[in-house]
N, C-alpha and C positions, 0 to 999 in steps of 0.2 A: 903379660896375659891378664893382668888385673885392671879393672876399671870400676871406680866407685859409682859411676852413673849407670843405671839400668837402661839398656838400649832395647826397646821393644821392636822386634822384627817379625813380621808375618811371613811365615815360610813353612817349608816341609823338609824333613830330613828322612831319607831312606836308609835303613840299616839292614843288611843281610846277616843273618846269624841265627843261632838257636833261640827259640822262643816258644811260649805256650800258645795254644790256639785260642783266638778270641774273635768274635764277629765284629766286623767294622761297624755294623749298625748300632752296636752298644757303646761306641766311642763318640762323645760329643766334642767336636772340635771347638776349642775356645779361642775367640778372636784376640784375647789379651795375651795368649801364649806367643812366644817368639818363633817357635818352630815345632815340627812334628817328627817323631821317629816312627819308622815303619820297619818292624822286625819281620823278616820273611825267611822261612826255611821249610823245605818239603811241603809247600803248599799252605803252611800255617802262617797266619798273619795277625799282628797285634799293633795297634797304634798307641803312642804315648805323646804327651806334649812336654816340651823342654824350653829352657831359656838360653839365649846366646850371649848373655851379658858378659861372660867370662872369656869370649873368643878374641877380644881385641888386644892388639900388641902395639909396640912402638913402630913407627914408619920404617919400611924396608926400602933402602936406597939401591936402585938397580945399578947405579954407577956406570952407565953407558954400556953395560953388558947386554947382549941380545939373548934372551931366554927363549927356549923352544922345547916343545914336547909333542910327540905324536904317538898313537898307539891304537890297539884294537883289543877289546875284551869281550869274550863270549862265555857266560857262566855255564857251569856244569848242569845247573838246574834249568829246566824248561821255563820256569817262572821268573828267572832272573832278568836283569837288565843287560842288553847288549849295547856297547859304547864304542864308537869310532871317533877319533879326534885328532886335530892338528892345530897347534897354536904357536905363534911367534910374537914376542914382545920385546921392544926396547923402550927407551925413555920417551920416545915421541910417537910411537904407533903400535897398534896391535892388529894382527891378521890371523885368520884361521876359522875353522868350522868344527862342529861336533854333531854327531847323529846319535840320538838315544832312542831305544826301542825296547818296550817290555810288553809281554802278553801273559796275563795270569788271570785267575778267576775274578779278582776284584780290581785289578789295575791293568789297563791297556792304554798305551800311549806310544806315539812316534813323534819326536820333536827334532827340529833342525835348529842349531844355535850358531851364532857368531861369537868368536872368542872375545871375552871381556878382558882377561888377564892370564898371564902365566908367571907364577912366582916360583923360583927354584932355590933350593938349598942343597948343594952337592948333588946327590943322586935322587933327591926327592922333589916333587913338583906338585903344586896345587893349580888345577885348571879351573877357570871360571868362564862361563858363557852365558849369553842372553838368548832366550827363545825368540826366533824370528819366524818360524813356520810350525804349525801344528797339523800334522798329517792324519793323526788319529788321537782321540782322547776320550777315555771312559774311566774316571777315577772316583772312587767313593771317598772323597776327602776334599781338601782345599780346591778352589776353582782356579787351577793353573791356567795361565793365558799368555798371549804374546807379551813379551817384555819381562817375564819372570826370569830370574837368574838360577843357574845350576852350577854347583861346585863339587869337585872330588879330588882326592889325592892319589898319586901313583908313586911307585918306587922302581927305579931302573937298576937292576942288579948286575948290569954289564953282560959281556959275552966272552970275556977271556977266561981260559981255564974251564972249570966246571962250576959256575956260579949257581946260587939258588935261583928259582924262578922269579921273574918280575912280579910285582904285587900292586893291587888296587884296593883302596879303602872300602870297607863294608858299609861305610856311612856316606850317603849322598845328601847334599843340601839343596833344597829349592827355596828361594826367597822371592817375595813379591816386589814389584817396582817401587812401592812405597818404603821398602826396607833399605837401610844403608848397604852399600856395596861391601862385600867381604874381601874385595881386592885391596892391594896396597897395604895400608897400615892396619888392616884388620885380619890379615891372613896369619894363621898359626900352623906349625908343622907337627904338632903333637896334640895334646888335649883331646878334643872331641873325635879326631880321626883315629887315635890310638885306642880309644875306649872300647870299641867293638871289633878291633882287629882288622885283618886284611885277607883278601882272597888271592890265591896264586893265579897268575896269568899263563894259562897253558897254550901251547901252539895250536892253531896258527896265530894266536894272540901274541902281543908284544907291547913293551913300553920303551920308548926312547926319550931321554932327557939330555939336552945339550950335548948330544953325541957321547954320552957317558959310557 
């Protein structure tokens, strides 16, 4: 996860969690920053800029295995992001779609994505997709457009016995087309995903990873 070369990525990271209230108008988005964090909880919103230079890892070899994930997440908060996704990847092809929708005082969007990658580590997966349709967009922040990428992490806790609920990261990453892809040799399963914790996926929501 170390890389001595600073990689500048223009992007946006959403983080759901506890935070102080701060007007979006007071935050100047800096083009030299690699990404942006958005903390949102109970209608309170704060933006911060971060760098992604520590997210890069050695290449992950799929080894001919077909990775797949699908799921549905609907947050408890009315201001949160609803996500539906399905993604299948092997060494030669990737298929699938995702649907993202959020309605809140400062952020309203509805995106459709094509799957870019599905990287799996046991019962954890990182899903990456590319925005192909914008059905709604009103965001006080970066100018997200067709071709931007979106990434998130999920955990499938299984169904045998009485397992804990499945989980989804509180951090979501949006990166511009000019930024390097976070698929393949740049995916990490801890680091930035673990920093802000996870939300439980309550029914009717679910997470499935490689039929785990």
